C-alpha positions in Angstrom: -7.9 2.8 19.7 -4.3 2.1 19.3 -2.9 -0.9 17.2 -1.2 -2.6 20.6 -4.9 -3.2 22.2 -7.8 -4.8 19.8 -11.2 -3.7 20.4 -13.3 -5.8 22.9 -17.1 -7.1 22.9 -18.7 -7.2 26.1 -22.4 -9.1 26.5 -23.8 -7.4 29.1 -27.2 -9.5 28.9 -28.5 -12.7 27.9 -26.5 -15.4 26.8 -24.7 -16.2 23.1 -23.6 -19.2 21.5 -20.4 -19.7 20.0 -21.7 -19.4 16.5 -23.7 -16.2 17.3 -20.7 -14.4 18.8 -18.6 -15.8 15.8 -21.3 -14.4 13.2 -21.0 -10.9 15.4 -17.4 -10.6 15.3 -17.2 -11.5 11.6 -20.0 -8.8 10.9 -18.1 -6.0 13.1 -14.6 -7.0 11.9 -16.1 -6.5 7.9 -17.5 -3.3 8.7 -14.5 -1.9 10.5 -12.2 -3.2 7.8 -14.1 -1.5 5.0 -14.4 1.7 7.4 -10.8 1.6 7.6 -10.4 1.0 3.8 -12.5 4.0 3.1 -10.9 6.8 5.7 -8.7 8.7 3.7 -7.4 12.0 4.9 -8.0 15.3 2.9 -4.8 16.4 1.4 -3.9 19.8 3.1 -4.3 22.6 0.5 -1.5 25.5 0.4 -2.9 28.8 1.9 -2.6 31.7 -0.1 0.1 32.8 1.6 2.3 29.6 0.5 1.6 30.0 -2.9 2.5 33.7 -3.1 5.7 32.7 -1.1 9.0 32.9 -3.0 11.4 30.1 -2.8 14.5 30.1 -0.5 17.4 31.7 -2.2 20.6 29.4 -2.7 23.1 29.3 0.3 26.0 31.8 -0.3 29.1 30.3 -1.7 32.2 31.2 0.9 34.8 29.8 -1.5 34.4 32.3 -4.0 36.0 35.8 -2.7 33.8 38.5 -2.1 34.3 41.8 -4.2 37.6 42.7 -6.5 39.4 43.7 -3.6 39.5 40.5 -1.7 43.6 39.7 -1.8 
């Protein structure tokens, strides 16, 4: 579900009183909040390839002339 559309509850049989609906919404909301608080995405572990990969080299400095014959 997206954040724009709140979850909906539909009663298909019988008739519920306002107190029963309020209790149902309170219980479901609490369960949802607990599940959301406990849901943590696992951290991505670096692969063996990325662990052994060298770091990028520093960029070349264009302000320093190359070699001793550079005028």
